[in-house]
N, CA, C and O atoms as a GROMACS GRO file, in nm:
protein
  452
    1MET      N    1   0.081  -0.119   0.000
    1MET     CA    2   0.000   0.000   0.000
    1MET      C    3   0.086   0.126   0.000
    1MET      O    4   0.045   0.228  -0.056
    2ARG      N    5   0.202   0.122   0.061
    2ARG     CA    6   0.286   0.241   0.070
    2ARG      C    7   0.330   0.289  -0.068
    2ARG      O    8   0.359   0.407  -0.087
    3LEU      N    9   0.335   0.197  -0.162
    3LEU     CA   10   0.379   0.233  -0.297
    3LEU      C   11   0.285   0.336  -0.360
    3LEU      O   12   0.329   0.418  -0.440
    4PHE      N   13   0.157   0.331  -0.326
    4PHE     CA   14   0.059   0.419  -0.388
    4PHE      C   15   0.006   0.525  -0.292
    4PHE      O   16  -0.107   0.570  -0.309
    5ASP      N   17   0.084   0.564  -0.193
    5ASP     CA   18   0.040   0.666  -0.098
    5ASP      C   19   0.069   0.806  -0.149
    5ASP      O   20   0.166   0.829  -0.222
    6GLY      N   21  -0.016   0.899  -0.110
    6GLY     CA   22   0.008   1.041  -0.128
    6GLY      C   23   0.039   1.086  -0.269
    6GLY      O   24  -0.037   1.063  -0.362
    7GLN      N   25   0.154   1.150  -0.281
    7GLN     CA   26   0.191   1.212  -0.408
    7GLN      C   27   0.217   1.108  -0.517
    7GLN      O   28   0.188   1.134  -0.634
    8ARG      N   29   0.270   0.992  -0.481
    8ARG     CA   30   0.293   0.887  -0.582
    8ARG      C   31   0.162   0.847  -0.648
    8ARG      O   32   0.155   0.833  -0.770
    9ALA      N   33   0.059   0.828  -0.568
    9ALA     CA   34  -0.072   0.790  -0.623
    9ALA      C   35  -0.125   0.901  -0.714
    9ALA      O   36  -0.180   0.874  -0.820
   10TRP      N   37  -0.108   1.025  -0.671
   10TRP     CA   38  -0.154   1.139  -0.750
   10TRP      C   39  -0.081   1.142  -0.885
   10TRP      O   40  -0.144   1.162  -0.989
   11VAL      N   41   0.051   1.122  -0.883
   11VAL     CA   42   0.130   1.124  -1.006
   11VAL      C   43   0.092   1.008  -1.097
   11VAL      O   44   0.078   1.026  -1.218
   12ILE      N   45   0.076   0.889  -1.040
   12ILE     CA   46   0.037   0.772  -1.120
   12ILE      C   47  -0.098   0.795  -1.186
   12ILE      O   48  -0.117   0.762  -1.303
   13GLN      N   49  -0.192   0.850  -1.111
   13GLN     CA   50  -0.324   0.872  -1.169
   13GLN      C   51  -0.321   0.979  -1.278
   13GLN      O   52  -0.390   0.965  -1.379
   14ARG      N   53  -0.243   1.084  -1.260
   14ARG     CA   54  -0.234   1.188  -1.362
   14ARG      C   55  -0.163   1.139  -1.487
   14ARG      O   56  -0.207   1.168  -1.598
   15ILE      N   57  -0.055   1.065  -1.470
   15ILE     CA   58   0.017   1.012  -1.587
   15ILE      C   59  -0.071   0.912  -1.662
   15ILE      O   60  -0.076   0.915  -1.786
   16SER      N   61  -0.138   0.824  -1.590
   16SER     CA   62  -0.226   0.728  -1.657
   16SER      C   63  -0.342   0.799  -1.727
   16SER      O   64  -0.385   0.757  -1.834
   17ALA      N   65  -0.393   0.906  -1.666
   17ALA     CA   66  -0.501   0.982  -1.731
   17ALA      C   67  -0.452   1.047  -1.860
   17ALA      O   68  -0.523   1.048  -1.960
   18LEU      N   69  -0.331   1.101  -1.857
   18LEU     CA   70  -0.275   1.161  -1.979
   18LEU      C   71  -0.253   1.056  -2.087
   18LEU      O   72  -0.282   1.080  -2.204
   19LEU      N   73  -0.201   0.940  -2.049
   19LEU     CA   74  -0.183   0.832  -2.146
   19LEU      C   75  -0.316   0.790  -2.207
   19LEU      O   76  -0.327   0.772  -2.329
   20LEU      N   77  -0.416   0.774  -2.123
   20LEU     CA   78  -0.549   0.736  -2.174
   20LEU      C   79  -0.604   0.843  -2.267
   20LEU      O   80  -0.660   0.811  -2.372
   21LEU      N   81  -0.588   0.968  -2.230
   21LEU     CA   82  -0.636   1.078  -2.314
   21LEU      C   83  -0.568   1.077  -2.450
   21LEU      O   84  -0.634   1.088  -2.552
   22VAL      N   85  -0.436   1.064  -2.451
   22VAL     CA   86  -0.361   1.064  -2.577
   22VAL      C   87  -0.401   0.945  -2.664
   22VAL      O   88  -0.425   0.961  -2.783
   23LEU      N   89  -0.408   0.826  -2.605
   23LEU     CA   90  -0.441   0.708  -2.684
   23LEU      C   91  -0.584   0.713  -2.737
   23LEU      O   92  -0.608   0.674  -2.852
   24ILE      N   93  -0.676   0.760  -2.657
   24ILE     CA   94  -0.815   0.770  -2.704
   24ILE      C   95  -0.828   0.876  -2.812
   24ILE      O   96  -0.903   0.858  -2.908
   25MET      N   97  -0.757   0.988  -2.796
   25MET     CA   98  -0.761   1.092  -2.900
   25MET      C   99  -0.699   1.042  -3.030
   25MET      O  100  -0.752   1.070  -3.138
   26LEU      N  101  -0.588   0.969  -3.022
   26LEU     CA  102  -0.528   0.913  -3.143
   26LEU      C  103  -0.624   0.818  -3.214
   26LEU      O  104  -0.638   0.822  -3.336
   27ALA      N  105  -0.690   0.733  -3.136
   27ALA     CA  106  -0.785   0.640  -3.195
   27ALA      C  107  -0.904   0.714  -3.257
   27ALA      O  108  -0.951   0.677  -3.365
   28THR      N  109  -0.951   0.816  -3.189
   28THR     CA  110  -1.064   0.894  -3.239
   28THR      C  111  -1.028   0.968  -3.368
   28THR      O  112  -1.109   0.975  -3.460
   29LEU      N  113  -0.908   1.022  -3.374
   29LEU     CA  114  -0.865   1.093  -3.494
   29LEU      C  115  -0.836   0.998  -3.610
   29LEU      O  116  -0.857   1.034  -3.726
   30ALA      N  117  -0.789   0.878  -3.580
   30ALA     CA  118  -0.757   0.782  -3.685
   30ALA      C  119  -0.880   0.710  -3.738
   30ALA      O  120  -0.880   0.662  -3.852
   31LEU      N  121  -0.984   0.702  -3.658
   31LEU     CA  122  -1.102   0.624  -3.697
   31LEU      C  123  -1.169   0.670  -3.826
   31LEU      O  124  -1.203   0.585  -3.908
   32PRO      N  125  -1.190   0.800  -3.850
   32PRO     CA  126  -1.256   0.840  -3.974
   32PRO      C  127  -1.172   0.809  -4.100
   32PRO      O  128  -1.228   0.795  -4.208
   33PHE      N  129  -1.042   0.799  -4.086
   33PHE     CA  130  -0.956   0.774  -4.201
   33PHE      C  131  -0.927   0.627  -4.224
   33PHE      O  132  -0.868   0.591  -4.326
   34ALA      N  133  -0.967   0.543  -4.133
   34ALA     CA  134  -0.940   0.400  -4.144
   34ALA      C  135  -1.046   0.333  -4.232
   34ALA      O  136  -1.160   0.378  -4.241
   35VAL      N  137  -1.004   0.228  -4.296
   35VAL     CA  138  -1.100   0.148  -4.372
   35VAL      C  139  -1.188   0.075  -4.271
   35VAL      O  140  -1.146   0.053  -4.158
   36PRO      N  141  -1.309   0.036  -4.310
   36PRO     CA  142  -1.394  -0.038  -4.216
   36PRO      C  143  -1.322  -0.163  -4.165
   36PRO      O  144  -1.268  -0.242  -4.242
   37LEU      N  145  -1.323  -0.179  -4.035
   37LEU     CA  146  -1.250  -0.289  -3.974
   37LEU      C  147  -1.342  -0.407  -3.947
   37LEU      O  148  -1.453  -0.391  -3.897
   38ASP      N  149  -1.293  -0.524  -3.979
   38ASP     CA  150  -1.360  -0.646  -3.942
   38ASP      C  151  -1.269  -0.721  -3.844
   38ASP      O  152  -1.166  -0.668  -3.802
   39PHE      N  153  -1.306  -0.842  -3.809
   39PHE     CA  154  -1.230  -0.917  -3.709
   39PHE      C  155  -1.088  -0.942  -3.754
   39PHE      O  156  -0.995  -0.928  -3.675
   40SER      N  157  -1.069  -0.978  -3.879
   40SER     CA  158  -0.933  -1.008  -3.926
   40SER      C  159  -0.846  -0.883  -3.927
   40SER      O  160  -0.726  -0.892  -3.903
   41ALA      N  161  -0.904  -0.767  -3.957
   41ALA     CA  162  -0.826  -0.643  -3.954
   41ALA      C  163  -0.788  -0.605  -3.811
   41ALA      O  164  -0.676  -0.562  -3.786
   42TRP      N  165  -0.881  -0.622  -3.717
   42TRP     CA  166  -0.849  -0.595  -3.576
   42TRP      C  167  -0.742  -0.691  -3.527
   42TRP      O  168  -0.652  -0.652  -3.452
   43ARG      N  169  -0.752  -0.815  -3.568
   43ARG     CA  170  -0.652  -0.916  -3.527
   43ARG      C  171  -0.516  -0.881  -3.584
   43ARG      O  172  -0.414  -0.896  -3.516
   44ALA      N  173  -0.512  -0.836  -3.709
   44ALA     CA  174  -0.385  -0.795  -3.769
   44ALA      C  175  -0.328  -0.673  -3.697
   44ALA      O  176  -0.207  -0.664  -3.676
   45PHE      N  177  -0.415  -0.580  -3.660
   45PHE     CA  178  -0.370  -0.461  -3.587
   45PHE      C  179  -0.314  -0.501  -3.450
   45PHE      O  180  -0.208  -0.453  -3.410
   46ALA      N  181  -0.385  -0.587  -3.379
   46ALA     CA  182  -0.341  -0.629  -3.245
   46ALA      C  183  -0.213  -0.711  -3.251
   46ALA      O  184  -0.135  -0.710  -3.156
   47GLY      N  185  -0.191  -0.782  -3.359
   47GLY     CA  186  -0.070  -0.862  -3.372
   47GLY      C  187   0.046  -0.787  -3.433
   47GLY      O  188   0.156  -0.841  -3.444
   48GLY      N  189   0.023  -0.663  -3.474
   48GLY     CA  190   0.127  -0.584  -3.539
   48GLY      C  191   0.228  -0.528  -3.440
   48GLY      O  192   0.212  -0.536  -3.319
   49ALA      N  193   0.332  -0.470  -3.498
   49ALA     CA  194   0.441  -0.415  -3.416
   49ALA      C  195   0.397  -0.290  -3.341
   49ALA      O  196   0.455  -0.259  -3.237
   50LEU      N  197   0.298  -0.218  -3.389
   50LEU     CA  198   0.251  -0.098  -3.322
   50LEU      C  199   0.123  -0.122  -3.242
   50LEU      O  200   0.107  -0.067  -3.133
   51GLY      N  201   0.033  -0.201  -3.295
   51GLY     CA  202  -0.097  -0.221  -3.233
   51GLY      C  203  -0.092  -0.293  -3.100
   51GLY      O  204  -0.157  -0.251  -3.004
   52GLY      N  205  -0.017  -0.400  -3.093
   52GLY     CA  206  -0.008  -0.477  -2.968
   52GLY      C  207   0.044  -0.395  -2.851
   52GLY      O  208  -0.019  -0.392  -2.746
   53PRO      N  209   0.158  -0.328  -2.867
   53PRO     CA  210   0.207  -0.245  -2.756
   53PRO      C  211   0.112  -0.130  -2.720
   53PRO      O  212   0.101  -0.095  -2.602
   54LEU      N  213   0.044  -0.071  -2.819
   54LEU     CA  214  -0.052   0.035  -2.788
   54LEU      C  215  -0.170  -0.017  -2.707
   54LEU      O  216  -0.215   0.049  -2.613
   55ILE      N  217  -0.219  -0.134  -2.742
   55ILE     CA  218  -0.329  -0.195  -2.667
   55ILE      C  219  -0.283  -0.230  -2.526
   55ILE      O  220  -0.356  -0.208  -2.429
   56ALA      N  221  -0.162  -0.286  -2.513
   56ALA     CA  222  -0.109  -0.319  -2.381
   56ALA      C  223  -0.091  -0.193  -2.297
   56ALA      O  224  -0.122  -0.192  -2.178
   57LEU      N  225  -0.040  -0.086  -2.358
   57LEU     CA  226  -0.022   0.041  -2.287
   57LEU      C  227  -0.157   0.098  -2.244
   57LEU      O  228  -0.170   0.149  -2.132
   58LEU      N  229  -0.256   0.090  -2.331
   58LEU     CA  230  -0.390   0.139  -2.298
   58LEU      C  231  -0.446   0.066  -2.177
   58LEU      O  232  -0.495   0.130  -2.084
   59PHE      N  233  -0.441  -0.065  -2.178
   59PHE     CA  234  -0.497  -0.140  -2.066
   59PHE      C  235  -0.413  -0.129  -1.940
   59PHE      O  236  -0.468  -0.131  -1.830
   60GLY      N  237  -0.282  -0.116  -1.954
   60GLY     CA  238  -0.198  -0.093  -1.836
   60GLY      C  239  -0.231   0.040  -1.770
   60GLY      O  240  -0.242   0.048  -1.648
   61ALA      N  241  -0.246   0.145  -1.851
   61ALA     CA  242  -0.282   0.276  -1.797
   61ALA      C  243  -0.422   0.273  -1.738
   61ALA      O  244  -0.447   0.334  -1.634
   62LEU      N  245  -0.513   0.203  -1.803
   62LEU     CA  246  -0.650   0.194  -1.752
   62LEU      C  247  -0.653   0.124  -1.617
   62LEU      O  248  -0.722   0.169  -1.526
   63CYS      N  249  -0.580   0.015  -1.603
   63CYS     CA  250  -0.578  -0.058  -1.476
   63CYS      C  251  -0.510   0.023  -1.366
   63CYS      O  252  -0.557   0.022  -1.252
   64ALA      N  253  -0.402   0.092  -1.397
   64ALA     CA  254  -0.334   0.176  -1.297
   64ALA      C  255  -0.426   0.289  -1.252
   64ALA      O  256  -0.436   0.318  -1.132
   65HIS      N  257  -0.493   0.352  -1.346
   65HIS     CA  258  -0.584   0.462  -1.315
   65HIS      C  259  -0.700   0.412  -1.230
   65HIS      O  260  -0.738   0.476  -1.132
   66ALA      N  261  -0.756   0.299  -1.267
   66ALA     CA  262  -0.868   0.243  -1.193
   66ALA      C  263  -0.825   0.202  -1.052
   66ALA      O  264  -0.900   0.224  -0.956
   67TRP      N  265  -0.707   0.144  -1.038
   67TRP     CA  266  -0.660   0.101  -0.907
   67TRP      C  267  -0.647   0.219  -0.811
   67TRP      O  268  -0.695   0.212  -0.698
   68VAL      N  269  -0.583   0.326  -0.855
   68VAL     CA  270  -0.563   0.440  -0.766
   68VAL      C  271  -0.697   0.502  -0.729
   68VAL      O  272  -0.720   0.535  -0.612
   69GLY      N  273  -0.786   0.519  -0.824
   69GLY     CA  274  -0.916   0.578  -0.795
   69GLY      C  275  -1.000   0.492  -0.703
   69GLY      O  276  -1.060   0.542  -0.608
   70MET      N  277  -1.007   0.364  -0.730
   70MET     CA  278  -1.089   0.275  -0.648
   70MET      C  279  -1.028   0.257  -0.509
   70MET      O  280  -1.100   0.246  -0.410
   71ARG      N  281  -0.896   0.254  -0.503
   71ARG     CA  282  -0.827   0.242  -0.374
   71ARG      C  283  -0.860   0.363  -0.286
   71ARG      O  284  -0.887   0.348  -0.167
   72ASP      N  285  -0.856   0.482  -0.345
   72ASP     CA  286  -0.888   0.601  -0.268
   72ASP      C  287  -1.032   0.599  -0.218
   72ASP      O  288  -1.059   0.638  -0.104
   73ILE      N  289  -1.124   0.554  -0.300
   73ILE     CA  290  -1.264   0.546  -0.260
   73ILE      C  291  -1.281   0.447  -0.146
   73ILE      O  292  -1.350   0.475  -0.048
   74VAL      N  293  -1.219   0.330  -0.159
   74VAL     CA  294  -1.230   0.228  -0.053
   74VAL      C  295  -1.167   0.279   0.077
   74VAL      O  296  -1.225   0.261   0.184
   75LEU      N  297  -1.051   0.341   0.068
   75LEU     CA  298  -0.986   0.391   0.190
   75LEU      C  299  -1.069   0.500   0.257
   75LEU      O  300  -1.067   0.513   0.379
   76ASP      N  301  -1.142   0.578   0.178
   76ASP     CA  302  -1.224   0.685   0.236
   76ASP      C  303  -1.354   0.634   0.298
   76ASP      O  304  -1.398   0.687   0.400
   77TYR      N  305  -1.416   0.531   0.238
   77TYR     CA  306  -1.551   0.495   0.279
   77TYR      C  307  -1.565   0.360   0.347
   77TYR      O  308  -1.669   0.334   0.408
   78VAL      N  309  -1.467   0.273   0.339
   78VAL     CA  310  -1.476   0.142   0.404
   78VAL      C  311  -1.386   0.146   0.528
   78VAL      O  312  -1.264   0.150   0.516
   79GLN      N  313  -1.447   0.146   0.646
   79GLN     CA  314  -1.372   0.165   0.769
   79GLN      C  315  -1.318   0.036   0.833
   79GLN      O  316  -1.202   0.036   0.874
   80PRO      N  317  -1.394  -0.072   0.842
   80PRO     CA  318  -1.339  -0.192   0.907
   80PRO      C  319  -1.220  -0.246   0.828
   80PRO      O  320  -1.229  -0.268   0.707
   81ARG      N  321  -1.109  -0.268   0.897
   81ARG     CA  322  -0.986  -0.308   0.830
   81ARG      C  323  -0.999  -0.440   0.753
   81ARG      O  324  -0.946  -0.453   0.642
   82GLY      N  325  -1.068  -0.536   0.810
   82GLY     CA  326  -1.085  -0.664   0.743
   82GLY      C  327  -1.162  -0.652   0.613
   82GLY      O  328  -1.124  -0.709   0.510
   83LEU      N  329  -1.272  -0.577   0.618
   83LEU     CA  330  -1.352  -0.556   0.498
   83LEU      C  331  -1.275  -0.475   0.396
   83LEU      O  332  -1.281  -0.503   0.276
   84ARG      N  333  -1.202  -0.374   0.442
   84ARG     CA  334  -1.119  -0.292   0.352
   84ARG      C  335  -1.016  -0.378   0.281
   84ARG      O  336  -0.998  -0.365   0.160
   85PHE      N  337  -0.949  -0.466   0.355
   85PHE     CA  338  -0.849  -0.554   0.295
   85PHE      C  339  -0.913  -0.646   0.191
   85PHE      O  340  -0.858  -0.669   0.084
   86PHE      N  341  -1.030  -0.700   0.225
   86PHE     CA  342  -1.100  -0.790   0.132
   86PHE      C  343  -1.140  -0.717   0.004
   86PHE      O  344  -1.118  -0.768  -0.106
   87VAL      N  345  -1.197  -0.597   0.018
   87VAL     CA  346  -1.241  -0.522  -0.100
   87VAL      C  347  -1.122  -0.482  -0.186
   87VAL      O  348  -1.127  -0.495  -0.308
   88LEU      N  349  -1.015  -0.434  -0.124
   88LEU     CA  350  -0.896  -0.396  -0.201
   88LEU      C  351  -0.833  -0.518  -0.269
   88LEU      O  352  -0.786  -0.508  -0.382
   89SER      N  353  -0.833  -0.632  -0.201
   89SER     CA  354  -0.780  -0.754  -0.262
   89SER      C  355  -0.864  -0.797  -0.381
   89SER      O  356  -0.811  -0.838  -0.484
   90LEU      N  357  -0.995  -0.788  -0.367
   90LEU     CA  358  -1.086  -0.823  -0.476
   90LEU      C  359  -1.064  -0.732  -0.596
   90LEU      O  360  -1.059  -0.780  -0.710
   91ILE      N  361  -1.052  -0.603  -0.572
   91ILE     CA  362  -1.028  -0.508  -0.680
   91ILE      C  363  -0.894  -0.538  -0.749
   91ILE      O  364  -0.886  -0.538  -0.871
   92ALA      N  365  -0.790  -0.565  -0.669
   92ALA     CA  366  -0.659  -0.594  -0.725
   92ALA      C  367  -0.662  -0.721  -0.809
   92ALA      O  368  -0.602  -0.725  -0.916
   93VAL      N  369  -0.730  -0.824  -0.762
   93VAL     CA  370  -0.738  -0.950  -0.836
   93VAL      C  371  -0.812  -0.930  -0.969
   93VAL      O  372  -0.770  -0.982  -1.072
   94VAL      N  373  -0.922  -0.854  -0.966
   94VAL     CA  374  -0.998  -0.830  -1.089
   94VAL      C  375  -0.915  -0.750  -1.189
   94VAL      O  376  -0.909  -0.786  -1.307
   95LEU      N  377  -0.850  -0.643  -1.143
   95LEU     CA  378  -0.771  -0.560  -1.235
   95LEU      C  379  -0.650  -0.637  -1.290
   95LEU      O  380  -0.619  -0.627  -1.408
   96LEU      N  381  -0.583  -0.714  -1.204
   96LEU     CA  382  -0.472  -0.795  -1.253
   96LEU      C  383  -0.520  -0.902  -1.349
   96LEU      O  384  -0.453  -0.934  -1.447
   97GLY      N  385  -0.638  -0.959  -1.322
   97GLY     CA  386  -0.694  -1.058  -1.412
   97GLY      C  387  -0.725  -0.999  -1.549
   97GLY      O  388  -0.699  -1.062  -1.652
   98VAL      N  389  -0.780  -0.879  -1.551
   98VAL     CA  390  -0.807  -0.812  -1.678
   98VAL      C  391  -0.678  -0.787  -1.754
   98VAL      O  392  -0.669  -0.814  -1.874
   99LEU      N  393  -0.578  -0.736  -1.684
   99LEU     CA  394  -0.451  -0.705  -1.749
   99LEU      C  395  -0.381  -0.830  -1.800
   99LEU      O  396  -0.328  -0.831  -1.911
  100VAL      N  397  -0.380  -0.935  -1.721
  100VAL     CA  398  -0.318  -1.061  -1.765
  100VAL      C  399  -0.393  -1.119  -1.884
  100VAL      O  400  -0.331  -1.169  -1.978
  101ARG      N  401  -0.525  -1.113  -1.881
  101ARG     CA  402  -0.605  -1.165  -1.993
  101ARG      C  403  -0.576  -1.090  -2.122
  101ARG      O  404  -0.562  -1.151  -2.228
  102VAL      N  405  -0.565  -0.959  -2.114
  102VAL     CA  406  -0.534  -0.879  -2.233
  102VAL      C  407  -0.394  -0.914  -2.285
  102VAL      O  408  -0.376  -0.932  -2.405
  103LEU      N  409  -0.298  -0.923  -2.195
  103LEU     CA  410  -0.161  -0.954  -2.237
  103LEU      C  411  -0.151  -1.094  -2.297
  103LEU      O  412  -0.080  -1.114  -2.395
  104LEU      N  413  -0.221  -1.191  -2.238
  104LEU     CA  414  -0.221  -1.326  -2.295
  104LEU      C  415  -0.289  -1.330  -2.431
  104LEU      O  416  -0.245  -1.400  -2.521
  105SER      N  417  -0.397  -1.254  -2.446
  105SER     CA  418  -0.465  -1.248  -2.575
  105SER      C  419  -0.375  -1.185  -2.681
  105SER      O  420  -0.369  -1.232  -2.795
  106LEU      N  421  -0.305  -1.078  -2.644
  106LEU     CA  422  -0.213  -1.014  -2.739
  106LEU      C  423  -0.098  -1.108  -2.775
  106LEU      O  424  -0.054  -1.112  -2.890
  107ALA      N  425  -0.049  -1.182  -2.677
  107ALA     CA  426   0.059  -1.278  -2.704
  107ALA      C  427   0.011  -1.389  -2.797
  107ALA      O  428   0.084  -1.431  -2.886
  108ALA      N  429  -0.111  -1.436  -2.777
  108ALA     CA  430  -0.165  -1.542  -2.863
  108ALA      C  431  -0.184  -1.491  -3.005
  108ALA      O  432  -0.156  -1.563  -3.101
  109VAL      N  433  -0.229  -1.368  -3.020
  109VAL     CA  434  -0.246  -1.310  -3.153
  109VAL      C  435  -0.111  -1.292  -3.220
  109VAL      O  436  -0.096  -1.320  -3.339
  110ALA      N  437  -0.012  -1.246  -3.146
  110ALA     CA  438   0.120  -1.222  -3.203
  110ALA      C  439   0.186  -1.354  -3.244
  110ALA      O  440   0.253  -1.361  -3.347
  111LEU      N  441   0.166  -1.459  -3.165
  111LEU     CA  442   0.225  -1.588  -3.200
  111LEU      C  443   0.155  -1.654  -3.317
  111LEU      O  444   0.217  -1.728  -3.393
  112ALA      N  445   0.026  -1.628  -3.332
  112ALA     CA  446  -0.049  -1.688  -3.443
  112ALA      C  447  -0.019  -1.620  -3.575
  112ALA      O  448  -0.039  -1.678  -3.681
  113ALA      N  449   0.030  -1.498  -3.569
  113ALA     CA  450   0.056  -1.423  -3.694
  113ALA      C  451   0.182  -1.468  -3.763
  113ALA      O  452   0.216  -1.415  -3.869
   0.00000   0.00000   0.00000
C-alpha cells in the first residue's frame, strides 16, 4: 500500500489519465480515415508491431488509473480493516486478471501471426 500513498498515487493517476487521453484521442482521430475494420483487420492490428504495444499500454494505464481511484474510494468509505483488505484484494485481483487476460490475448495473436 505504501507504494501508492500520497503524491505517488496522484502522479500515477495523472500520468495514466494523460496516457489514456492521448491514446483515445489518437484512436478517435484515426477512426474516420481507417478502412472499415472487421475481425481479421483488428486481429492484424493487435498482432502488429505498433498495435499490440498500444493496446497493452492502454490497458496498463487503464488498470493503474482504476486502481488508484478505487483504492482512494475504498480507503475513504470502508472503515473496518478486514472488509477494507478484502475489497482492495478483490479489486486488485480483478484488475490484474483483466490485465493478464489482455496480455495473454495479445501474445496469442502475435504468436499466431
